[in-house]
C-alpha positions as MATLAB code, in Angstrom:
seq = 'MFKTTEITAYTIPSDNVIHQRLLFAYYQTVKHVSGSILETGCGVGKGAELFKPHCTHYTALDKNQELIDHLQKQHPEFTFLNQHIPPFANQADESFDTVVTQQVIEHIEDDNFYLKEIQRVLKKGGKMILTTPNIKLSLTRNPWHTREYTAKELETLLKKYFSKVDVKGITGNEKIWEYYNQNKASVAKYKKLDIFNLEQNLPRQILQIPYDILNRMNRKKLQEQDNSLVGSVTMDDYFISDDADKCFDFFAVVEK';
ca = [
       3.739   12.707   10.339;
       3.702    9.083   11.434;
       0.554    8.879   13.487;
      -0.585    5.249   13.229;
       0.730    1.743   12.586;
      -0.967    2.002    9.199;
       2.041    4.121    8.186;
       5.382    2.365    8.661;
       8.592    4.230    9.388;
      12.227    3.253    8.882;
      12.936    5.115   12.132;
      10.848    2.598   14.143;
      12.808   -0.675   14.405;
       9.745   -2.844   15.006;
       8.276   -1.651   11.662;
      11.232   -2.953    9.663;
       9.729   -6.142    8.204;
       6.666   -4.358    6.839;
       8.627   -1.249    5.868;
      10.988   -3.325    3.730;
       8.049   -4.998    1.992;
       6.514   -1.668    1.053;
       9.900   -0.350   -0.031;
      10.405   -3.429   -2.213;
       7.133   -2.637   -4.009;
       8.384    0.853   -4.845;
      11.628   -0.442   -6.304;
       9.678   -2.923   -8.416;
       7.383   -0.130   -9.566;
      10.360    1.863  -10.864;
      10.721   -0.787  -13.594;
       7.313    0.145  -15.024;
       7.071    3.951  -14.787;
       7.782    6.517  -17.498;
       6.659    9.876  -18.845;
       4.206   11.939  -16.825;
       3.422   10.192  -13.519;
       0.504   10.603  -11.136;
       0.813    9.019   -7.694;
      -2.274    8.824   -5.516;
      -1.657    8.580   -1.789;
       2.019    9.512   -2.060;
       2.752    9.081    1.653;
       6.193   10.304    2.714;
       7.310   10.852   -0.870;
       9.331    7.771   -1.690;
       7.845    7.811   -5.186;
       9.074   11.345   -5.886;
      12.575   10.300   -4.910;
      12.685    7.030   -6.865;
      10.714    7.998   -9.980;
      12.530   11.274  -10.621;
      15.117    9.826  -13.051;
      12.405    8.032  -15.000;
       9.725   10.675  -15.545;
       9.125   13.925  -17.379;
       6.935   15.188  -14.540;
       5.521   13.870  -11.270;
       2.224   14.835   -9.644;
       1.197   13.525   -6.220;
      -2.108   13.572   -4.377;
      -2.545   13.040   -0.632;
      -4.972   14.233    2.016;
      -2.293   15.288    4.531;
      -1.721   19.022    4.120;
       1.316   19.111    6.420;
       2.910   16.301    4.448;
       2.097   17.878    1.074;
       3.640   21.202    2.139;
       6.771   19.420    3.347;
       7.167   17.425    0.125;
       6.574   20.470   -2.084;
       9.478   22.222   -0.357;
      11.662   19.159   -0.830;
      10.752   18.751   -4.506;
       9.823   22.172   -5.949;
      10.126   20.801   -9.492;
       7.126   18.498   -8.907;
       3.448   19.069   -8.073;
       1.964   18.044   -4.723;
      -1.749   18.530   -4.078;
      -3.826   18.100   -0.939;
      -6.964   16.221   -2.046;
      -9.473   13.699   -0.806;
      -9.879   11.220   -3.661;
     -11.743   10.294   -5.767;
     -12.336   12.360   -7.880;
      -8.989   13.672   -9.091;
      -9.909   17.345   -9.104;
      -8.492   19.463  -11.947;
      -6.672   16.546  -13.583;
      -7.442   16.473  -17.316;
      -8.509   13.404  -19.275;
      -5.648   11.348  -20.728;
      -2.966   13.503  -19.102;
      -0.682   10.860  -17.552;
       1.469    8.063  -18.932;
       1.637    6.256  -15.589;
      -0.492    6.136  -12.445;
       0.991    4.659   -9.259;
      -1.253    3.649   -6.381;
       0.485    1.841   -3.521;
      -1.677    0.507   -0.674;
      -4.480    2.996   -1.379;
      -7.481    1.285   -3.000;
      -8.291   -0.653    0.189;
      -8.954    2.712    1.883;
     -11.296    4.052   -0.824;
     -15.047    3.875   -0.205;
     -15.985    3.653   -3.897;
     -13.308    1.560   -5.565;
     -15.144    1.531   -8.902;
     -15.198    5.338   -9.037;
     -11.536    5.387   -8.039;
     -10.546    3.104  -10.915;
     -12.763    5.025  -13.336;
     -10.849    8.187  -12.430;
      -7.511    6.454  -12.966;
      -8.727    5.145  -16.314;
      -9.920    8.657  -17.224;
      -6.626   10.431  -16.574;
      -4.440    7.740  -18.190;
      -3.390    8.160  -21.795;
      -4.222    5.401  -24.254;
      -1.626    2.697  -23.687;
      -0.752    4.175  -20.291;
      -0.050    1.964  -17.279;
      -1.233    1.768  -13.712;
       0.841    0.003  -11.057;
      -1.278   -0.947   -8.040;
      -0.496   -2.728   -4.784;
      -2.960   -3.787   -2.107;
      -3.074   -6.465    0.640;
      -4.199  -10.029    0.019;
      -7.157  -10.639    2.352;
      -6.278  -14.333    2.558;
      -3.089  -13.514    4.475;
      -4.511  -10.757    6.656;
      -4.375  -11.870   10.293;
      -7.138   -9.648   11.552;
      -9.633   -7.069   10.394;
      -7.863   -3.809    9.590;
     -10.221   -0.960   10.542;
      -8.273    1.489    8.368;
      -9.361   -0.503    5.313;
     -12.778   -0.268    3.715;
     -12.218   -3.676    2.141;
      -9.509   -6.100    1.049;
      -9.480   -8.429   -1.969;
      -8.690  -11.919   -3.093;
      -6.566  -12.209   -6.234;
      -9.624  -13.170   -8.284;
     -11.716  -10.303   -6.933;
      -9.023   -7.769   -7.736;
      -8.423   -9.146  -11.217;
     -12.161   -9.105  -11.994;
     -12.463   -5.510  -10.778;
      -9.461   -4.294  -12.785;
     -10.657   -5.966  -15.983;
     -13.776   -3.808  -15.891;
     -11.667   -0.742  -16.677;
      -8.408   -1.830  -18.292;
      -7.599   -3.778  -21.461;
      -4.556   -5.610  -20.083;
      -4.349   -6.838  -16.492;
      -1.456   -8.717  -14.883;
      -1.879   -9.499  -11.184;
       1.170  -10.915   -9.457;
       2.108  -10.875   -5.779;
       4.790   -9.905   -3.303;
       6.055  -12.731   -1.099;
       9.248  -13.525    0.765;
      11.850  -16.082    1.738;
      11.963  -18.263    4.855;
      12.836  -15.283    7.100;
       9.708  -13.442    6.017;
       7.507  -16.458    6.567;
       9.054  -17.069    9.984;
       8.090  -13.532   10.991;
       4.617  -13.992    9.543;
       4.080  -17.201   11.525;
       5.323  -15.594   14.733;
       2.976  -12.693   14.085;
       0.096  -15.054   13.383;
       0.625  -16.901   16.660;
       0.893  -13.657   18.608;
      -2.245  -12.170   17.056;
      -4.139  -15.396   17.821;
      -3.419  -14.890   21.538;
      -4.876  -11.382   21.424;
      -7.934  -12.603   19.559;
      -8.659  -15.218   22.240;
      -9.216  -12.350   24.671;
     -11.883  -10.838   22.391;
     -14.776  -12.826   23.847;
     -17.363  -10.385   22.480;
     -15.894  -10.452   18.947;
     -15.368   -6.697   18.998;
     -12.875   -7.020   16.147;
     -15.738   -7.756   13.777;
     -18.587   -5.943   15.493;
     -17.172   -2.516   16.343;
     -17.534    0.270   13.754;
     -14.285    0.841   11.853;
     -13.650    4.286   13.299;
     -13.967    3.063   16.896;
     -11.905   -0.078   16.314;
      -9.021    2.013   14.953;
      -8.000    3.112   18.463;
      -7.557   -0.296   20.161;
      -6.270   -1.790   16.899;
      -3.508    0.786   16.648;
      -2.458    0.372   20.289;
      -2.438   -3.434   20.125;
      -0.736   -3.475   16.725;
       2.110   -1.296   18.012;
       2.417   -3.445   21.140;
       2.506   -6.590   19.048;
       5.217   -5.313   16.689;
       7.376   -4.314   19.643;
       6.783   -7.704   21.260;
       7.885   -9.513   18.092;
      10.999   -7.351   17.920;
      11.911   -8.077   21.545;
      11.182  -11.764   21.011;
      13.502  -12.084   17.991;
      15.259   -8.819   17.185;
      17.866  -10.589   15.048;
      15.056  -11.639   12.713;
      13.160   -8.336   12.670;
      16.280   -6.232   12.254;
      17.900   -8.386    9.585;
      15.105   -8.248    7.003;
      15.883   -6.245    3.849;
      14.222   -5.736    0.473;
      16.274   -8.647   -0.834;
      14.187  -11.014    1.276;
      11.111  -10.233   -0.852;
      10.327  -11.199   -4.432;
       7.546  -11.143   -7.031;
       5.553  -14.349   -7.500;
       3.073  -15.446  -10.175;
       1.058  -17.216   -7.457;
      -0.649  -14.057   -6.230;
      -3.145  -15.975   -4.114;
      -0.378  -16.985   -1.700;
       1.312  -13.588   -1.419;
       1.137  -10.830    1.186;
       0.347   -8.046   -1.284;
      -0.856   -7.989   -4.859;
       1.322   -6.273   -7.433;
      -0.822   -5.413  -10.449;
       0.363   -3.835  -13.692;
      -2.463   -2.841  -16.008;
      -2.717   -1.013  -19.302;
      -5.452    1.198  -20.685;
];
């Protein structure tokens, strides 16, 4: 099920720093969910596991049929649907108390339509919890992403569809920033070899292949270079900050 570096795995040691960051976002999201929950892009099902004690029902959408079948067997009490989104097919207006969308909107071609659909299926007063990368801290173009946002761009977009918008960010302590700086220096060496600027000029779908290979190589290199750092990072090394502009990911809580 783990086919690219775009999907991190706890079973791959070199993924640990990023995996812990994404896991931290889920544990923060638990604080905001209630009632009937819709998760778009559910991935390996961490939301189903963590949200279960806090919801009356959980529905998940993802475009990976194998994954959806696996999760449905694991959680027969919930609903897992294989869908390319948007739209949210067969989901009624104002049918959910909470919508969770973790690291998804950057993959969506029409982000306005995507948010309109979330706004449509949310009940009045319902909440959406959204995370997405901060383009200002991205080290290279990610060909799996249609776009990335600044804090201001994301806030402006969200305010078009929701009455209350609170955009914070996910950052980390000195260990996290040490890894980031090592990563930045390593990526810079790779980019020096790109004399034809293929990173920016290749179509996204073609760039995905060399990007994935080099990204995996780079993560392994960073682990071999300082495994004590990579292996020691936990969720406790991350925290929520009001200064979203200087964070790795945005953590937005909005209300309809």
